[in-house]
Each structure stands twice: as structure tokens, then as C-alpha cells.
mmCIF entry with sequence, helices, sheets and N, C-alpha, C, O atoms, coordinates in Angstrom:
data_MODEL
# 
_entry.id   MODEL 
# 
_entity.id                         1 
_entity.type                       polymer 
_entity.pdbx_number_of_molecules   1 
# 
_entity_poly.entity_id                      1 
_entity_poly.type                           'polypeptide(L)' 
_entity_poly.nstd_linkage                   no 
_entity_poly.nstd_monomer                   no 
_entity_poly.pdbx_seq_one_letter_code       MYKVPVFTVGNYVFVSNNVKVPSGVEFCNPLYACDIDYANWELA 
_entity_poly.pdbx_seq_one_letter_code_can   MYKVPVFTVGNYVFVSNNVKVPSGVEFCNPLYACDIDYANWELA 
_entity_poly.pdbx_strand_id                 A 
# 
loop_
_entity_poly_seq.entity_id 
_entity_poly_seq.num 
_entity_poly_seq.mon_id 
_entity_poly_seq.hetero 
1 1  MET n 
1 2  TYR n 
1 3  LYS n 
1 4  VAL n 
1 5  PRO n 
1 6  VAL n 
1 7  PHE n 
1 8  THR n 
1 9  VAL n 
1 10 GLY n 
1 11 ASN n 
1 12 TYR n 
1 13 VAL n 
1 14 PHE n 
1 15 VAL n 
1 16 SER n 
1 17 ASN n 
1 18 ASN n 
1 19 VAL n 
1 20 LYS n 
1 21 VAL n 
1 22 PRO n 
1 23 SER n 
1 24 GLY n 
1 25 VAL n 
1 26 GLU n 
1 27 PHE n 
1 28 CYS n 
1 29 ASN n 
1 30 PRO n 
1 31 LEU n 
1 32 TYR n 
1 33 ALA n 
1 34 CYS n 
1 35 ASP n 
1 36 ILE n 
1 37 ASP n 
1 38 TYR n 
1 39 ALA n 
1 40 ASN n 
1 41 TRP n 
1 42 GLU n 
1 43 LEU n 
1 44 ALA n 
# 
_struct_asym.id          A 
_struct_asym.entity_id   1 
# 
_struct_conf.conf_type_id            HELX_P 
_struct_conf.id                      HELX_P1 
_struct_conf.pdbx_PDB_helix_id       AA1 
_struct_conf.beg_label_comp_id       TYR 
_struct_conf.beg_label_asym_id       A 
_struct_conf.beg_label_seq_id        38 
_struct_conf.pdbx_beg_PDB_ins_code   ? 
_struct_conf.end_label_comp_id       ASN 
_struct_conf.end_label_asym_id       A 
_struct_conf.end_label_seq_id        40 
_struct_conf.pdbx_end_PDB_ins_code   ? 
_struct_conf.beg_auth_comp_id        TYR 
_struct_conf.beg_auth_asym_id        A 
_struct_conf.beg_auth_seq_id         38 
_struct_conf.end_auth_comp_id        ASN 
_struct_conf.end_auth_asym_id        A 
_struct_conf.end_auth_seq_id         40 
_struct_conf.pdbx_PDB_helix_class    5 
_struct_conf.details                 ? 
_struct_conf.pdbx_PDB_helix_length   3 
# 
_struct_conf_type.id          HELX_P 
_struct_conf_type.criteria    ? 
_struct_conf_type.reference   ? 
# 
_struct_sheet.id               AA1 
_struct_sheet.type             ? 
_struct_sheet.number_strands   2 
_struct_sheet.details          ? 
# 
_struct_sheet_order.sheet_id     AA1 
_struct_sheet_order.range_id_1   1 
_struct_sheet_order.range_id_2   2 
_struct_sheet_order.offset       ? 
_struct_sheet_order.sense        anti-parallel 
# 
loop_
_struct_sheet_range.sheet_id 
_struct_sheet_range.id 
_struct_sheet_range.beg_label_comp_id 
_struct_sheet_range.beg_label_asym_id 
_struct_sheet_range.beg_label_seq_id 
_struct_sheet_range.pdbx_beg_PDB_ins_code 
_struct_sheet_range.end_label_comp_id 
_struct_sheet_range.end_label_asym_id 
_struct_sheet_range.end_label_seq_id 
_struct_sheet_range.pdbx_end_PDB_ins_code 
_struct_sheet_range.beg_auth_comp_id 
_struct_sheet_range.beg_auth_asym_id 
_struct_sheet_range.beg_auth_seq_id 
_struct_sheet_range.end_auth_comp_id 
_struct_sheet_range.end_auth_asym_id 
_struct_sheet_range.end_auth_seq_id 
AA1 1 VAL A 19 ? LYS A 20 ? VAL A 19 LYS A 20 
AA1 2 GLU A 42 ? LEU A 43 ? GLU A 42 LEU A 43 
# 
loop_
_atom_site.group_PDB 
_atom_site.id 
_atom_site.type_symbol 
_atom_site.label_atom_id 
_atom_site.label_alt_id 
_atom_site.label_comp_id 
_atom_site.label_asym_id 
_atom_site.label_entity_id 
_atom_site.label_seq_id 
_atom_site.pdbx_PDB_ins_code 
_atom_site.Cartn_x 
_atom_site.Cartn_y 
_atom_site.Cartn_z 
_atom_site.occupancy 
_atom_site.B_iso_or_equiv 
_atom_site.pdbx_formal_charge 
_atom_site.auth_seq_id 
_atom_site.auth_comp_id 
_atom_site.auth_asym_id 
_atom_site.auth_atom_id 
_atom_site.pdbx_PDB_model_num 
ATOM 1   N N  . MET A 1 1  ? 53.680 -85.670 -79.309  1.00 0.00 ? 1  MET A N  1 
ATOM 2   C CA . MET A 1 1  ? 53.399 -84.300 -79.650  1.00 0.00 ? 1  MET A CA 1 
ATOM 3   C C  . MET A 1 1  ? 52.341 -84.281 -80.757  1.00 0.00 ? 1  MET A C  1 
ATOM 4   O O  . MET A 1 1  ? 52.373 -85.092 -81.682  1.00 0.00 ? 1  MET A O  1 
ATOM 5   N N  . TYR A 1 2  ? 51.414 -83.345 -80.640  1.00 0.00 ? 2  TYR A N  1 
ATOM 6   C CA . TYR A 1 2  ? 50.372 -83.210 -81.643  1.00 0.00 ? 2  TYR A CA 1 
ATOM 7   C C  . TYR A 1 2  ? 50.934 -82.613 -82.922  1.00 0.00 ? 2  TYR A C  1 
ATOM 8   O O  . TYR A 1 2  ? 51.893 -81.840 -82.894  1.00 0.00 ? 2  TYR A O  1 
ATOM 9   N N  . LYS A 1 3  ? 50.327 -82.979 -84.043  1.00 0.00 ? 3  LYS A N  1 
ATOM 10  C CA . LYS A 1 3  ? 50.731 -82.401 -85.333  1.00 0.00 ? 3  LYS A CA 1 
ATOM 11  C C  . LYS A 1 3  ? 49.888 -81.148 -85.569  1.00 0.00 ? 3  LYS A C  1 
ATOM 12  O O  . LYS A 1 3  ? 48.658 -81.201 -85.583  1.00 0.00 ? 3  LYS A O  1 
ATOM 13  N N  . VAL A 1 4  ? 50.575 -80.025 -85.751  1.00 0.00 ? 4  VAL A N  1 
ATOM 14  C CA . VAL A 1 4  ? 49.901 -78.762 -85.979  1.00 0.00 ? 4  VAL A CA 1 
ATOM 15  C C  . VAL A 1 4  ? 50.399 -78.197 -87.297  1.00 0.00 ? 4  VAL A C  1 
ATOM 16  O O  . VAL A 1 4  ? 51.609 -78.095 -87.500  1.00 0.00 ? 4  VAL A O  1 
ATOM 17  N N  . PRO A 1 5  ? 49.487 -77.822 -88.211  1.00 0.00 ? 5  PRO A N  1 
ATOM 18  C CA . PRO A 1 5  ? 49.941 -77.243 -89.475  1.00 0.00 ? 5  PRO A CA 1 
ATOM 19  C C  . PRO A 1 5  ? 50.634 -75.905 -89.249  1.00 0.00 ? 5  PRO A C  1 
ATOM 20  O O  . PRO A 1 5  ? 50.172 -75.073 -88.468  1.00 0.00 ? 5  PRO A O  1 
ATOM 21  N N  . VAL A 1 6  ? 51.737 -75.718 -89.940  1.00 0.00 ? 6  VAL A N  1 
ATOM 22  C CA . VAL A 1 6  ? 52.485 -74.463 -89.796  1.00 0.00 ? 6  VAL A CA 1 
ATOM 23  C C  . VAL A 1 6  ? 51.867 -73.378 -90.658  1.00 0.00 ? 6  VAL A C  1 
ATOM 24  O O  . VAL A 1 6  ? 51.921 -72.199 -90.309  1.00 0.00 ? 6  VAL A O  1 
ATOM 25  N N  . PHE A 1 7  ? 51.278 -73.771 -91.784  1.00 0.00 ? 7  PHE A N  1 
ATOM 26  C CA . PHE A 1 7  ? 50.714 -72.786 -92.699  1.00 0.00 ? 7  PHE A CA 1 
ATOM 27  C C  . PHE A 1 7  ? 49.428 -73.351 -93.302  1.00 0.00 ? 7  PHE A C  1 
ATOM 28  O O  . PHE A 1 7  ? 49.423 -74.475 -93.803  1.00 0.00 ? 7  PHE A O  1 
ATOM 29  N N  . THR A 1 8  ? 48.346 -72.587 -93.258  1.00 0.00 ? 8  THR A N  1 
ATOM 30  C CA . THR A 1 8  ? 47.108 -73.003 -93.888  1.00 0.00 ? 8  THR A CA 1 
ATOM 31  C C  . THR A 1 8  ? 46.569 -71.833 -94.697  1.00 0.00 ? 8  THR A C  1 
ATOM 32  O O  . THR A 1 8  ? 46.857 -70.675 -94.396  1.00 0.00 ? 8  THR A O  1 
ATOM 33  N N  . VAL A 1 9  ? 45.802 -72.134 -95.701  1.00 0.00 ? 9  VAL A N  1 
ATOM 34  C CA . VAL A 1 9  ? 45.198 -71.116 -96.539  1.00 0.00 ? 9  VAL A CA 1 
ATOM 35  C C  . VAL A 1 9  ? 43.698 -71.219 -96.363  1.00 0.00 ? 9  VAL A C  1 
ATOM 36  O O  . VAL A 1 9  ? 43.121 -72.286 -96.574  1.00 0.00 ? 9  VAL A O  1 
ATOM 37  N N  . GLY A 1 10 ? 43.054 -70.120 -95.976  1.00 0.00 ? 10 GLY A N  1 
ATOM 38  C CA . GLY A 1 10 ? 41.609 -70.104 -95.826  1.00 0.00 ? 10 GLY A CA 1 
ATOM 39  C C  . GLY A 1 10 ? 40.920 -70.005 -97.181  1.00 0.00 ? 10 GLY A C  1 
ATOM 40  O O  . GLY A 1 10 ? 41.393 -69.285 -98.061  1.00 0.00 ? 10 GLY A O  1 
ATOM 41  N N  . ASN A 1 11 ? 39.843 -70.695 -97.355  1.00 0.00 ? 11 ASN A N  1 
ATOM 42  C CA . ASN A 1 11 ? 39.098 -70.657 -98.601  1.00 0.00 ? 11 ASN A CA 1 
ATOM 43  C C  . ASN A 1 11 ? 37.718 -70.065 -98.342  1.00 0.00 ? 11 ASN A C  1 
ATOM 44  O O  . ASN A 1 11 ? 37.032 -70.457 -97.398  1.00 0.00 ? 11 ASN A O  1 
ATOM 45  N N  . TYR A 1 12 ? 37.324 -69.137 -99.173  1.00 0.00 ? 12 TYR A N  1 
ATOM 46  C CA . TYR A 1 12 ? 35.987 -68.569 -99.105  1.00 0.00 ? 12 TYR A CA 1 
ATOM 47  C C  . TYR A 1 12 ? 35.283 -68.934 -100.396 1.00 0.00 ? 12 TYR A C  1 
ATOM 48  O O  . TYR A 1 12 ? 35.843 -68.785 -101.482 1.00 0.00 ? 12 TYR A O  1 
ATOM 49  N N  . VAL A 1 13 ? 34.061 -69.410 -100.275 1.00 0.00 ? 13 VAL A N  1 
ATOM 50  C CA . VAL A 1 13 ? 33.287 -69.778 -101.466 1.00 0.00 ? 13 VAL A CA 1 
ATOM 51  C C  . VAL A 1 13 ? 32.061 -68.880 -101.515 1.00 0.00 ? 13 VAL A C  1 
ATOM 52  O O  . VAL A 1 13 ? 31.226 -68.895 -100.611 1.00 0.00 ? 13 VAL A O  1 
ATOM 53  N N  . PHE A 1 14 ? 31.965 -68.103 -102.578 1.00 0.00 ? 14 PHE A N  1 
ATOM 54  C CA . PHE A 1 14 ? 30.807 -67.235 -102.776 1.00 0.00 ? 14 PHE A CA 1 
ATOM 55  C C  . PHE A 1 14 ? 29.975 -67.821 -103.911 1.00 0.00 ? 14 PHE A C  1 
ATOM 56  O O  . PHE A 1 14 ? 30.501 -68.160 -104.971 1.00 0.00 ? 14 PHE A O  1 
ATOM 57  N N  . VAL A 1 15 ? 28.689 -67.934 -103.678 1.00 0.00 ? 15 VAL A N  1 
ATOM 58  C CA . VAL A 1 15 ? 27.804 -68.540 -104.676 1.00 0.00 ? 15 VAL A CA 1 
ATOM 59  C C  . VAL A 1 15 ? 26.834 -67.481 -105.157 1.00 0.00 ? 15 VAL A C  1 
ATOM 60  O O  . VAL A 1 15 ? 26.234 -66.764 -104.356 1.00 0.00 ? 15 VAL A O  1 
ATOM 61  N N  . SER A 1 16 ? 26.683 -67.385 -106.483 1.00 0.00 ? 16 SER A N  1 
ATOM 62  C CA . SER A 1 16 ? 25.752 -66.422 -107.046 1.00 0.00 ? 16 SER A CA 1 
ATOM 63  C C  . SER A 1 16 ? 25.229 -66.947 -108.383 1.00 0.00 ? 16 SER A C  1 
ATOM 64  O O  . SER A 1 16 ? 25.956 -67.572 -109.156 1.00 0.00 ? 16 SER A O  1 
ATOM 65  N N  . ASN A 1 17 ? 23.964 -66.678 -108.627 1.00 0.00 ? 17 ASN A N  1 
ATOM 66  C CA . ASN A 1 17 ? 23.353 -67.032 -109.920 1.00 0.00 ? 17 ASN A CA 1 
ATOM 67  C C  . ASN A 1 17 ? 23.554 -65.927 -110.945 1.00 0.00 ? 17 ASN A C  1 
ATOM 68  O O  . ASN A 1 17 ? 23.152 -66.077 -112.098 1.00 0.00 ? 17 ASN A O  1 
ATOM 69  N N  . ASN A 1 18 ? 24.172 -64.818 -110.542 1.00 0.00 ? 18 ASN A N  1 
ATOM 70  C CA . ASN A 1 18 ? 24.341 -63.665 -111.424 1.00 0.00 ? 18 ASN A CA 1 
ATOM 71  C C  . ASN A 1 18 ? 25.657 -63.679 -112.186 1.00 0.00 ? 18 ASN A C  1 
ATOM 72  O O  . ASN A 1 18 ? 25.957 -62.723 -112.901 1.00 0.00 ? 18 ASN A O  1 
ATOM 73  N N  . VAL A 1 19 ? 26.439 -64.722 -112.055 1.00 0.00 ? 19 VAL A N  1 
ATOM 74  C CA . VAL A 1 19 ? 27.736 -64.782 -112.728 1.00 0.00 ? 19 VAL A CA 1 
ATOM 75  C C  . VAL A 1 19 ? 27.739 -65.958 -113.698 1.00 0.00 ? 19 VAL A C  1 
ATOM 76  O O  . VAL A 1 19 ? 27.400 -67.087 -113.342 1.00 0.00 ? 19 VAL A O  1 
ATOM 77  N N  . LYS A 1 20 ? 28.132 -65.660 -114.935 1.00 0.00 ? 20 LYS A N  1 
ATOM 78  C CA . LYS A 1 20 ? 28.234 -66.708 -115.951 1.00 0.00 ? 20 LYS A CA 1 
ATOM 79  C C  . LYS A 1 20 ? 29.718 -66.971 -116.230 1.00 0.00 ? 20 LYS A C  1 
ATOM 80  O O  . LYS A 1 20 ? 30.442 -66.095 -116.704 1.00 0.00 ? 20 LYS A O  1 
ATOM 81  N N  . VAL A 1 21 ? 30.142 -68.176 -115.931 1.00 0.00 ? 21 VAL A N  1 
ATOM 82  C CA . VAL A 1 21 ? 31.541 -68.580 -116.129 1.00 0.00 ? 21 VAL A CA 1 
ATOM 83  C C  . VAL A 1 21 ? 31.642 -69.232 -117.501 1.00 0.00 ? 21 VAL A C  1 
ATOM 84  O O  . VAL A 1 21 ? 30.821 -70.093 -117.819 1.00 0.00 ? 21 VAL A O  1 
ATOM 85  N N  . PRO A 1 22 ? 32.611 -68.861 -118.322 1.00 0.00 ? 22 PRO A N  1 
ATOM 86  C CA . PRO A 1 22 ? 32.751 -69.473 -119.646 1.00 0.00 ? 22 PRO A CA 1 
ATOM 87  C C  . PRO A 1 22 ? 32.990 -70.983 -119.558 1.00 0.00 ? 22 PRO A C  1 
ATOM 88  O O  . PRO A 1 22 ? 33.588 -71.480 -118.604 1.00 0.00 ? 22 PRO A O  1 
ATOM 89  N N  . SER A 1 23 ? 32.513 -71.687 -120.567 1.00 0.00 ? 23 SER A N  1 
ATOM 90  C CA . SER A 1 23 ? 32.721 -73.135 -120.594 1.00 0.00 ? 23 SER A CA 1 
ATOM 91  C C  . SER A 1 23 ? 34.208 -73.428 -120.789 1.00 0.00 ? 23 SER A C  1 
ATOM 92  O O  . SER A 1 23 ? 34.917 -72.661 -121.440 1.00 0.00 ? 23 SER A O  1 
ATOM 93  N N  . GLY A 1 24 ? 34.662 -74.510 -120.237 1.00 0.00 ? 24 GLY A N  1 
ATOM 94  C CA . GLY A 1 24 ? 36.058 -74.890 -120.350 1.00 0.00 ? 24 GLY A CA 1 
ATOM 95  C C  . GLY A 1 24 ? 36.925 -74.403 -119.224 1.00 0.00 ? 24 GLY A C  1 
ATOM 96  O O  . GLY A 1 24 ? 38.104 -74.755 -119.174 1.00 0.00 ? 24 GLY A O  1 
ATOM 97  N N  . VAL A 1 25 ? 36.388 -73.594 -118.295 1.00 0.00 ? 25 VAL A N  1 
ATOM 98  C CA . VAL A 1 25 ? 37.164 -73.108 -117.168 1.00 0.00 ? 25 VAL A CA 1 
ATOM 99  C C  . VAL A 1 25 ? 37.224 -74.201 -116.105 1.00 0.00 ? 25 VAL A C  1 
ATOM 100 O O  . VAL A 1 25 ? 36.192 -74.735 -115.698 1.00 0.00 ? 25 VAL A O  1 
ATOM 101 N N  . GLU A 1 26 ? 38.423 -74.529 -115.661 1.00 0.00 ? 26 GLU A N  1 
ATOM 102 C CA . GLU A 1 26 ? 38.600 -75.519 -114.608 1.00 0.00 ? 26 GLU A CA 1 
ATOM 103 C C  . GLU A 1 26 ? 39.190 -74.829 -113.393 1.00 0.00 ? 26 GLU A C  1 
ATOM 104 O O  . GLU A 1 26 ? 40.243 -74.198 -113.484 1.00 0.00 ? 26 GLU A O  1 
ATOM 105 N N  . PHE A 1 27 ? 38.528 -74.943 -112.271 1.00 0.00 ? 27 PHE A N  1 
ATOM 106 C CA . PHE A 1 27 ? 39.020 -74.338 -111.038 1.00 0.00 ? 27 PHE A CA 1 
ATOM 107 C C  . PHE A 1 27 ? 40.069 -75.244 -110.431 1.00 0.00 ? 27 PHE A C  1 
ATOM 108 O O  . PHE A 1 27 ? 39.946 -76.468 -110.477 1.00 0.00 ? 27 PHE A O  1 
ATOM 109 N N  . CYS A 1 28 ? 41.098 -74.643 -109.865 1.00 0.00 ? 28 CYS A N  1 
ATOM 110 C CA . CYS A 1 28 ? 42.197 -75.424 -109.328 1.00 0.00 ? 28 CYS A CA 1 
ATOM 111 C C  . CYS A 1 28 ? 42.717 -74.753 -108.056 1.00 0.00 ? 28 CYS A C  1 
ATOM 112 O O  . CYS A 1 28 ? 42.180 -73.738 -107.612 1.00 0.00 ? 28 CYS A O  1 
ATOM 113 N N  . ASN A 1 29 ? 43.735 -75.314 -107.500 1.00 0.00 ? 29 ASN A N  1 
ATOM 114 C CA . ASN A 1 29 ? 44.351 -74.790 -106.301 1.00 0.00 ? 29 ASN A CA 1 
ATOM 115 C C  . ASN A 1 29 ? 45.005 -73.439 -106.618 1.00 0.00 ? 29 ASN A C  1 
ATOM 116 O O  . ASN A 1 29 ? 45.835 -73.369 -107.523 1.00 0.00 ? 29 ASN A O  1 
ATOM 117 N N  . PRO A 1 30 ? 44.653 -72.367 -105.897 1.00 0.00 ? 30 PRO A N  1 
ATOM 118 C CA . PRO A 1 30 ? 45.223 -71.038 -106.214 1.00 0.00 ? 30 PRO A CA 1 
ATOM 119 C C  . PRO A 1 30 ? 46.713 -70.915 -105.905 1.00 0.00 ? 30 PRO A C  1 
ATOM 120 O O  . PRO A 1 30 ? 47.332 -69.924 -106.292 1.00 0.00 ? 30 PRO A O  1 
ATOM 121 N N  . LEU A 1 31 ? 47.304 -71.892 -105.222 1.00 0.00 ? 31 LEU A N  1 
ATOM 122 C CA . LEU A 1 31 ? 48.737 -71.833 -104.973 1.00 0.00 ? 31 LEU A CA 1 
ATOM 123 C C  . LEU A 1 31 ? 49.550 -72.234 -106.206 1.00 0.00 ? 31 LEU A C  1 
ATOM 124 O O  . LEU A 1 31 ? 50.761 -72.018 -106.255 1.00 0.00 ? 31 LEU A O  1 
ATOM 125 N N  . TYR A 1 32 ? 48.880 -72.815 -107.197 1.00 0.00 ? 32 TYR A N  1 
ATOM 126 C CA . TYR A 1 32 ? 49.544 -73.212 -108.429 1.00 0.00 ? 32 TYR A CA 1 
ATOM 127 C C  . TYR A 1 32 ? 49.073 -72.328 -109.561 1.00 0.00 ? 32 TYR A C  1 
ATOM 128 O O  . TYR A 1 32 ? 48.038 -71.672 -109.444 1.00 0.00 ? 32 TYR A O  1 
ATOM 129 N N  . ALA A 1 33 ? 49.810 -72.299 -110.649 1.00 0.00 ? 33 ALA A N  1 
ATOM 130 C CA . ALA A 1 33 ? 49.429 -71.487 -111.792 1.00 0.00 ? 33 ALA A CA 1 
ATOM 131 C C  . ALA A 1 33 ? 48.219 -72.103 -112.486 1.00 0.00 ? 33 ALA A C  1 
ATOM 132 O O  . ALA A 1 33 ? 48.272 -73.252 -112.925 1.00 0.00 ? 33 ALA A O  1 
ATOM 133 N N  . CYS A 1 34 ? 47.140 -71.349 -112.586 1.00 0.00 ? 34 CYS A N  1 
ATOM 134 C CA . CYS A 1 34 ? 45.960 -71.816 -113.310 1.00 0.00 ? 34 CYS A CA 1 
ATOM 135 C C  . CYS A 1 34 ? 45.271 -70.602 -113.918 1.00 0.00 ? 34 CYS A C  1 
ATOM 136 O O  . CYS A 1 34 ? 45.340 -69.498 -113.378 1.00 0.00 ? 34 CYS A O  1 
ATOM 137 N N  . ASP A 1 35 ? 44.620 -70.817 -115.027 1.00 0.00 ? 35 ASP A N  1 
ATOM 138 C CA . ASP A 1 35 ? 43.942 -69.726 -115.735 1.00 0.00 ? 35 ASP A CA 1 
ATOM 139 C C  . ASP A 1 35 ? 42.446 -69.953 -115.643 1.00 0.00 ? 35 ASP A C  1 
ATOM 140 O O  . ASP A 1 35 ? 41.918 -70.878 -116.260 1.00 0.00 ? 35 ASP A O  1 
ATOM 141 N N  . ILE A 1 36 ? 41.755 -69.111 -114.874 1.00 0.00 ? 36 ILE A N  1 
ATOM 142 C CA . ILE A 1 36 ? 40.312 -69.250 -114.781 1.00 0.00 ? 36 ILE A CA 1 
ATOM 143 C C  . ILE A 1 36 ? 39.591 -68.174 -115.601 1.00 0.00 ? 36 ILE A C  1 
ATOM 144 O O  . ILE A 1 36 ? 38.380 -67.998 -115.470 1.00 0.00 ? 36 ILE A O  1 
ATOM 145 N N  . ASP A 1 37 ? 40.338 -67.459 -116.443 1.00 0.00 ? 37 ASP A N  1 
ATOM 146 C CA . ASP A 1 37 ? 39.786 -66.576 -117.473 1.00 0.00 ? 37 ASP A CA 1 
ATOM 147 C C  . ASP A 1 37 ? 38.804 -65.536 -116.931 1.00 0.00 ? 37 ASP A C  1 
ATOM 148 O O  . ASP A 1 37 ? 37.686 -65.405 -117.429 1.00 0.00 ? 37 ASP A O  1 
ATOM 149 N N  . TYR A 1 38 ? 39.239 -64.795 -115.897 1.00 0.00 ? 38 TYR A N  1 
ATOM 150 C CA . TYR A 1 38 ? 38.371 -63.758 -115.302 1.00 0.00 ? 38 TYR A CA 1 
ATOM 151 C C  . TYR A 1 38 ? 37.871 -62.749 -116.331 1.00 0.00 ? 38 TYR A C  1 
ATOM 152 O O  . TYR A 1 38 ? 36.757 -62.241 -116.204 1.00 0.00 ? 38 TYR A O  1 
ATOM 153 N N  . ALA A 1 39 ? 38.663 -62.458 -117.331 1.00 0.00 ? 39 ALA A N  1 
ATOM 154 C CA . ALA A 1 39 ? 38.319 -61.405 -118.288 1.00 0.00 ? 39 ALA A CA 1 
ATOM 155 C C  . ALA A 1 39 ? 37.048 -61.720 -119.072 1.00 0.00 ? 39 ALA A C  1 
ATOM 156 O O  . ALA A 1 39 ? 36.390 -60.803 -119.563 1.00 0.00 ? 39 ALA A O  1 
ATOM 157 N N  . ASN A 1 40 ? 36.691 -62.987 -119.198 1.00 0.00 ? 40 ASN A N  1 
ATOM 158 C CA . ASN A 1 40 ? 35.498 -63.376 -119.989 1.00 0.00 ? 40 ASN A CA 1 
ATOM 159 C C  . ASN A 1 40 ? 34.314 -63.765 -119.146 1.00 0.00 ? 40 ASN A C  1 
ATOM 160 O O  . ASN A 1 40 ? 33.324 -64.259 -119.686 1.00 0.00 ? 40 ASN A O  1 
ATOM 161 N N  . TRP A 1 41 ? 34.368 -63.563 -117.828 1.00 0.00 ? 41 TRP A N  1 
ATOM 162 C CA . TRP A 1 41 ? 33.209 -63.826 -116.991 1.00 0.00 ? 41 TRP A CA 1 
ATOM 163 C C  . TRP A 1 41 ? 32.168 -62.727 -117.242 1.00 0.00 ? 41 TRP A C  1 
ATOM 164 O O  . TRP A 1 41 ? 32.528 -61.580 -117.505 1.00 0.00 ? 41 TRP A O  1 
ATOM 165 N N  . GLU A 1 42 ? 30.898 -63.075 -117.161 1.00 0.00 ? 42 GLU A N  1 
ATOM 166 C CA . GLU A 1 42 ? 29.815 -62.107 -117.372 1.00 0.00 ? 42 GLU A CA 1 
ATOM 167 C C  . GLU A 1 42 ? 29.000 -61.945 -116.088 1.00 0.00 ? 42 GLU A C  1 
ATOM 168 O O  . GLU A 1 42 ? 28.657 -62.924 -115.426 1.00 0.00 ? 42 GLU A O  1 
ATOM 169 N N  . LEU A 1 43 ? 28.698 -60.697 -115.753 1.00 0.00 ? 43 LEU A N  1 
ATOM 170 C CA . LEU A 1 43 ? 27.832 -60.423 -114.607 1.00 0.00 ? 43 LEU A CA 1 
ATOM 171 C C  . LEU A 1 43 ? 26.457 -60.036 -115.117 1.00 0.00 ? 43 LEU A C  1 
ATOM 172 O O  . LEU A 1 43 ? 26.328 -59.206 -116.017 1.00 0.00 ? 43 LEU A O  1 
ATOM 173 N N  . ALA A 1 44 ? 25.436 -60.639 -114.538 1.00 0.00 ? 44 ALA A N  1 
ATOM 174 C CA . ALA A 1 44 ? 24.059 -60.353 -114.959 1.00 0.00 ? 44 ALA A CA 1 
ATOM 175 C C  . ALA A 1 44 ? 23.483 -59.215 -114.146 1.00 0.00 ? 44 ALA A C  1 
ATOM 176 O O  . ALA A 1 44 ? 22.333 -58.828 -114.353 1.00 0.00 ? 44 ALA A O  1 
# 
């Protein structure tokens, strides 16, 4: 029998030069608790 995943999470990656992310932000798996500090991001 083939192995078929029961649950998958789709990932979308948006790239823009108009967003400044604060230093020290580490991106991680969104299924776990992580702080990417959205409140301090700057839009140009």
C-alpha cells in the first residue's frame, strides 16, 4: 500500500522589497509557538 499523508499544510511565500523585518526575528514552523514580531514590521 502506498503511503499517503493524512494531513498537510500548504505554505505560501510572498516576497517583497517593501517590507522591513526587524533584526533578531527567526522564522519557524507556524504549527509551533513562535514570535515573529509582526507589530514592529515596517511597510515602505
